C-alpha positions as CSV (number, residue, x, y, z in Angstrom):
1,X,22.7,5.6,-7.8
2,X,19.8,8.2,-8.5
3,X,22.1,10.6,-9.6
4,X,24.0,8.3,-12.2
5,X,21.0,7.6,-13.7
6,X,20.0,11.4,-14.0
7,X,23.2,11.2,-15.8
8,X,22.1,9.0,-18.3
9,X,19.4,10.9,-18.8
10,X,20.9,13.8,-19.4
11,X,23.3,11.9,-21.6
12,X,21.0,10.2,-23.7
13,X,18.6,13.9,-23.6
14,X,21.9,15.4,-25.0
15,X,22.3,12.7,-28.1
16,X,19.0,13.7,-29.2
17,X,19.7,16.9,-29.2
18,X,23.0,17.0,-31.2
19,X,21.5,14.3,-33.4
20,X,18.3,17.3,-33.9
21,X,21.4,19.9,-34.1
22,X,22.8,17.5,-37.3
23,X,19.7,17.1,-39.1
24,X,18.5,21.0,-38.8
25,X,21.9,21.9,-40.6
26,X,22.2,19.9,-43.1
27,X,18.8,20.9,-44.1
28,X,20.1,24.3,-43.5
29,X,22.4,23.4,-46.1
30,X,20.1,22.1,-48.7
31,X,17.7,25.4,-48.8
32,X,21.1,27.2,-49.1
33,X,20.7,25.5,-52.6
34,X,17.7,26.6,-53.0
35,X,18.4,30.4,-51.9
36,X,18.7,33.7,-54.0
37,X,22.8,33.8,-53.3
38,X,22.3,30.0,-55.6
39,X,19.7,32.5,-58.3
40,X,22.4,34.8,-58.7
41,X,25.2,32.9,-59.3
42,X,23.2,30.5,-62.2
43,X,20.5,33.3,-62.8
44,X,19.5,31.4,-66.2
45,X,18.6,27.9,-64.6
46,X,16.8,29.7,-62.1
47,X,12.7,28.4,-62.4
48,X,9.6,28.7,-60.2
49,X,7.9,26.1,-59.0
50,X,5.4,25.4,-57.2
51,X,5.1,23.8,-53.2
52,X,1.6,21.9,-52.0
53,X,1.4,23.1,-48.5
54,X,-1.1,23.3,-45.9
55,X,-4.6,24.8,-46.2
56,X,-3.6,28.5,-43.8
57,X,-0.1,27.9,-44.0
58,X,0.8,29.3,-47.0
59,X,2.1,32.8,-45.6
60,X,3.7,30.7,-42.8
61,X,6.0,29.2,-45.3
62,X,6.7,31.6,-47.3
63,X,7.8,33.8,-44.1
64,X,10.2,31.0,-43.6
65,X,11.6,30.9,-46.7
66,X,12.4,34.7,-46.9
67,X,13.9,34.0,-43.8
68,X,16.5,31.2,-45.2
69,X,17.0,34.0,-48.0
70,X,14.8,31.9,-50.6
71,X,12.8,33.9,-52.8
72,X,8.6,32.6,-52.4
73,X,5.1,34.7,-53.3
74,X,1.9,34.6,-51.6
75,X,-0.1,36.7,-53.6
76,X,-2.8,38.4,-51.3
77,X,-6.5,39.8,-52.3
78,X,-9.4,40.8,-50.4
79,X,-12.0,37.7,-50.0
80,X,-15.2,37.5,-49.4
81,X,-17.6,40.3,-47.8
82,X,-20.3,38.9,-44.7
83,X,-23.4,40.7,-43.0
84,X,-23.8,39.6,-40.2
85,X,-27.0,41.0,-38.0
86,X,-27.6,43.7,-41.0
87,X,-24.2,44.9,-40.7
88,X,-21.6,44.7,-43.3
89,X,-18.5,42.8,-42.4
90,X,-15.2,44.0,-44.0
91,X,-13.2,41.6,-46.5
92,X,-10.1,40.4,-45.6
93,X,-7.0,39.7,-47.3
94,X,-6.1,36.0,-48.4
95,X,-4.3,34.2,-50.4
96,X,-5.4,34.0,-53.8
97,X,-4.1,30.1,-53.6
98,X,-4.9,28.5,-51.1
99,X,-2.8,25.5,-50.6
100,X,0.0,26.6,-52.8
101,X,3.7,28.8,-52.6
102,X,5.2,29.8,-55.7
103,X,8.8,30.1,-55.4
104,X,11.7,30.7,-57.4
105,X,15.1,28.8,-57.1
106,X,17.5,26.2,-59.1
107,X,16.1,23.2,-59.2
108,X,18.7,20.2,-58.1
109,X,18.3,17.7,-55.6
110,X,19.9,19.4,-52.8
111,X,17.2,22.3,-53.0
112,X,14.2,19.9,-53.1
113,X,15.3,17.9,-50.5
114,X,16.0,21.3,-48.4
115,X,12.3,22.2,-49.7
116,X,10.4,19.4,-48.6
117,X,11.9,19.3,-45.8
118,X,10.1,22.5,-44.7
119,X,7.7,22.2,-41.9
120,X,3.8,23.1,-43.5
121,X,4.8,21.5,-46.4
122,X,3.2,18.8,-48.3
123,X,4.4,18.2,-51.5
124,X,5.2,20.4,-55.5
125,X,3.4,20.3,-58.1
126,X,4.8,17.7,-60.8
127,X,7.6,15.6,-58.4
128,X,10.4,16.2,-56.3
129,X,13.0,15.0,-59.0
130,X,10.6,17.4,-61.5
131,X,8.8,19.9,-60.6
132,X,6.0,21.6,-62.2
133,X,8.1,24.5,-64.3
134,X,6.4,27.9,-64.3
135,X,7.3,31.0,-66.9
136,X,8.5,33.5,-65.0
137,X,6.6,36.1,-66.5
138,X,3.1,34.7,-66.1
139,X,4.2,34.7,-62.6
140,X,4.9,38.5,-62.7
141,X,1.9,39.2,-64.3
142,X,0.2,37.2,-61.9
143,X,1.6,39.1,-58.4
144,X,1.1,42.3,-60.8
145,X,-2.6,41.7,-60.9
146,X,-3.1,40.4,-57.4
147,X,-2.1,43.3,-56.4
148,X,-4.8,45.6,-58.6
149,X,-7.1,44.0,-57.2
150,X,-8.1,41.8,-60.4
151,X,-8.8,38.8,-58.4
152,X,-10.7,40.1,-55.4
153,X,-13.9,37.9,-54.7
154,X,-16.0,40.5,-55.1
155,X,-14.8,40.8,-59.4
156,X,-17.2,39.6,-61.9
157,X,-15.9,36.6,-64.0
158,X,-17.1,34.1,-66.4
159,X,-19.8,32.0,-65.5
160,X,-19.3,28.7,-65.4
161,X,-21.5,25.2,-65.0
162,X,-20.5,21.7,-63.9
163,X,-18.5,19.5,-66.2
164,X,-17.5,22.5,-68.1
165,X,-14.0,22.6,-69.7
166,X,-11.8,25.7,-69.6
167,X,-8.6,26.9,-70.4
168,X,-6.1,28.5,-67.0
169,X,-4.8,31.8,-68.3
170,X,-3.4,33.3,-65.1
171,X,-1.4,32.9,-62.3
172,X,0.9,29.0,-61.7
173,X,-1.6,26.8,-63.5
174,X,-1.7,29.3,-66.9
175,X,-2.1,27.5,-69.9
176,X,-3.6,24.3,-68.4
177,X,-6.6,22.9,-69.4
178,X,-9.2,21.9,-66.7
179,X,-12.7,20.4,-65.9
180,X,-15.1,22.3,-63.6
181,X,-16.2,20.7,-60.3
182,X,-17.7,22.9,-58.1
183,X,-19.4,25.7,-60.4
184,X,-20.4,29.9,-59.9
185,X,-23.0,30.3,-62.3
186,X,-23.1,34.0,-60.4
187,X,-19.9,33.9,-62.1
188,X,-18.3,35.8,-58.8
189,X,-16.2,34.1,-56.5
190,X,-14.4,30.9,-56.6
191,X,-14.7,27.5,-58.1
192,X,-12.9,24.6,-57.9
193,X,-11.2,23.1,-61.2
194,X,-9.8,20.1,-61.2
195,X,-6.1,19.8,-63.1
196,X,-4.5,17.1,-64.8
197,X,-1.0,17.1,-63.9
198,X,1.6,14.5,-65.0
199,X,-1.4,11.5,-65.2
200,X,-3.1,12.6,-61.5
201,X,-6.6,14.8,-61.6
202,X,-5.5,17.7,-59.2
203,X,-8.8,20.0,-57.5
204,X,-7.8,23.3,-57.1
205,X,-9.7,26.4,-55.9
206,X,-8.8,29.6,-58.2
207,X,-11.1,33.1,-58.4
208,X,-12.7,33.3,-61.5
209,X,-10.9,35.8,-63.2
210,X,-8.4,32.9,-63.9
211,X,-10.3,30.8,-66.2
212,X,-11.0,31.8,-70.0
213,X,-13.0,29.2,-72.4
214,X,-11.1,26.1,-74.0
């Protein structure tokens, strides 16, 4: 009797594993539609979009997508320098944009379904049906300037005050206007800017180097 019960449990477990495998295979097929292979076949239809991801999981998402042959970009910079007991703690590398991962793909229902299913992905700028398109030259400049240290935490930027209207000139949010929520009167570091997109206001933590006058 016990043997029969154990067999039934094994069969149920096997069915569950088969169901999970089928779901994963479906996600892999969807993700293929966002891959470099599809971009290579239709380069004129490819565009950069920006995934929203859990804070601290930017590199994990980028690495997973790279393993699926999908072009993603997490530009990095030197973070804030710290002092402990009078000793300087060197700055560590961190994402320029916390919580966002730009991806280059041909937008389709299948591609968006695959990206939506990726672990740690919480959304996309715009909507899954119509993601916000980012110009390729902005992405290239963003990548190059990050590598050159232009967005490092200690770099001097413009001083801003709470409520100030600003224009974002760099990165995936370039060309959009916003309002400063958390200021930095010293002109060094990061600020929170509230950006309006598709009728919604989105708070984004970004380097002062991203900002210009309206």
